[in-house]
Structure formats: structure tokens, C-alpha cells
N, C-alpha and C positions, 0 to 999 in steps of 0.2 A: 786449147792445149794441143800440143803435138802428140803424135803417137809414140808410146814408150818403145824404146829399142828392144828388139828380141835378144834374149840371152843366148849363149852358146848352146845351152840345153834345149831351148825352144827351136833353134835353128836345126840342130841334129834331129830332134823329134820330127819336125816338119819334113825334113829331107827323107827320113825313113818312111813317113806316110806316103810320099810320092813314089819311093822305091817299091813299096808294097804293090802298087798297080802293075808292076812288071811280072807278078807271079800269078800262077793259076789258082783262081779262087775256088773253082769247083774241086780241085784237088784238096784244098784246105777243108772244105765242107765235108768231103767224103772221109778224109783222114781223121778229123777230130769231131765228126758228127755235129757240126755247128748248126745252130738255128740261123735261118736267113730268109730274106725276102728280096724283091727286085732291087731295093735301094740299099740295104744294109746286111752285113754279117754281124752276128752277135756272139759274144764270148764272155764267160764269167772269169773274173780274176779276183781271188781272195774274197769271194762273196759279193762282188759288185759286178753288175752287168755292163759291159761296154758294147757300143755299136760302132762299126767301121763302115764309113760311106764307101760304096763300091766303085764310085767314079772319082773320088778325090783322096780316099785313104784317111780322111779326118776321123779321129777316134775319140768318142765322147762317152760320158756317163751322165745319168740323170741325178741331179743334186736336189734332194728334198728340201734342204735349207734354202737354196736359191730358186727352187721351182723352175729349173731350166737345165738344159743339157750343157755341160761344161767340157772343155777340151781336156783330154787326159794328159797327165803330166809325163815328164821324161821317163821316169822309172816304169810307169804302167805301159806306155806305148812301146818302149824298147823291149820290154819283156814279152808283150803280146806278139809283136812282129817277129821276134827271134824264134819263138815257138812256131808260128804259122809259116814263116818263109824259109827258115834254115834248118829245122829239125830233119834228121835223116829219114829217108823213106822206110828203113827197116827198124826205126826206133821202137824199143819195147822196154817196159820197166823190168828191173831185176827183182823187185820186191825186197831188196836189202837196203837198209838205210845207213848212211855213213856221213861223217862230217866232210866238209870240203877238202880237208887235208888228206882224205883217204879215197878220193875219187880215182877211178881208173884213168891212167894216162897222165896224171898230174905230176909235175916235177916238183922237187923240194923247193926250188927257187920261186915258184909261182904260188906256193901254198900260203894261205893267210896266217897271220900270227895268232898266238893263243889268246891274246887280249882283244880280238876283233870286236866282241860284243861287250866289253867291259863297261863302257858308258851306259849302254842300254840296260845291262844287268843292274847297274847301280840305280837307275831310274825306277826299276820295278821292285827293288828291294823293299820289303815290308808291305808289298801290295799284291801278295799272292792271290787273294780273293778277286781282286779287280782284274788281274791278268787271266785268271781262270774264266771269269765271266766274259772277258773280251774274246777269248778263244772260242767259247761256246756261242757267242754272237756271230762268229764266222763259221758256225756249223762244225766246229772242231769236235773230235771224239777223244775221250780220255785215253792216255797211255800210262804205263806203269812206272817209268823211271823219271825221278825228279820230284820236287815239291809241287811243281806244276808241269804237266806234260800232256800235249795234245797232238793228234794227227789232224792237220788242216789241209784242205785241198786248195792249193794255189790256183790250179785249173781243175775242172771237173775230172780230168783224166790224169792229174799229176799231184800226188800228196807230198807234203813235207812233215817233219815232226819237230815240234818245238819242245825243248826241255829247259826248265829253270830250277835252280837251287838258291834258296835264300842265303845271305851271308850272315856272319856273326862276328864276335870279337876276334876270332882267329882266322876266318876264311872270308874272302870276298865273294859276293854273289856271282853265280855262273849262269850264263844263257847260251844255249846251243841250238843250232838249227841243222837238222839232219836231212840229207837229200837221198833220193834213190841213187843207187850206185851207177846207174846208166844215164844220169841227168845230162851228161855232155853229149848224148845222142839227140837231145831235145833242144839244148841251147848252148851258146858259147859260155866259156867259163866266166867272163866278165859280166855276163847277163845274170848270173846267179846273185851278184851283188846288187844289181838293180832290183831284182825280184825280192831279195831279202829286205832292202830298204823300203820297198813298197809294202810288203807284208807287215813289217814293224810299224809303219805309219798307219796302216789300217787298224792295227790293234790299239794304237794310241787314239785314233779317231773314235773307235767304239767305246773306249774308256771315257773319253771326254763327253761323248753323247750320254753315256750312262750317268756320269756325275751331274750333268746338266739336268737330267730327268729326276734324279733322286736327291740332288743337293748335297751329295756326300763324295 
């Protein structure tokens, strides 16, 4: 059988891994207190450790299911490298959490619509306990606003807040993700969407793993 053609996502991911090699790795280590050895840099993303090969840029995580290191997907790799390569030298968290619509410097035209998470919210409706457990499996800590609300560390140095309200006969379920007000000092605006997709996928994975373990 011939080799499967690479998707545009894979091509972009692979190009970003090569681009990573142009940046100062020691600066990344110092800035984000990364674990490292002569062969790899290591970084946690939503509770999963990735390793970055220091000579090729290939970014992998260990899969317990496969019992092997697997190539990180587009959303993971793009989020990791945007933080490591493009965050501003003076980047510092504000400690104030806002929706993407209220980030500093964001124009009305580029703001996401109010139904951005409508499909995801509907998928979690009636499953508050499972969503709560998934957040806790990612080491999330409870917050106060919402039927389910947790602070989750996307990176060890970068928290986000997930809020969820169940729907009923009158109101649709609502899912929100709040970011530090200064997140655009750490990543490009479009990267927040990659990071969001990755985090939501991690929650789905944790739920599926739990259901497999418990049969519920």
C-alpha cells in the first residue's frame, strides 16, 4: 500500500515544527521553566506531557492505549509552539478572566459569535456529573459560577476557566471558556481556537475513558 497523503493540517503542523528550530530553546526553558534534557524539551498541555525533539521539532506524547509515542495533532502542536515561539518577552497574566469577546485590542469584527459553543454545550447537556469528573481528571479546581465551573491549567503557567449551565424547556445549555485578559500577549488570537478545540477534545477523551472503565 502507498503512503497516505498528508492533510493540510499535517503539512502546517510539520512546517511549524521545522520553524521551531529557528528559535532560542534556552530562552524558552528559562522563560517557562521547562523540563529538558539533551534530546527533548517537555511541556504539559491540558494535563498531558508532550516532548519536543530538540533537533527535529517533532512533538509527541505517550499514549497508554497504543503503548507508544504518537505525533501531536495540529491543535496541540500549534498551541504549544505559539506559546513557546511567539509570546511576548514581557508577557504577564492580568489575573482577570474574560470571554474572547472582551479581550484587550480585539475588534468587533473579529469577535466570535454568541453561539460559538452551542454544539458542544448541547453535547454536555444532562451530563453535568461527567463534565465535572472530566474537569477534575485534568486537575481542575472548582469555581463558583455555573452548574459546572472549573479553573483548568491549559499550561502549568496559564489557566482558563470553563463554565457550563444546563438547558431546560426554555433555555438552551450554555458553555463558556474564559481567558486571562492578557492572553494575546501569549498567543495569537486564532491560536485560542486551536487551544479551545484541544481542551474540549481532552475533556471528551477523559469522559470516554471513564465510561470505558465504569461501563456508564
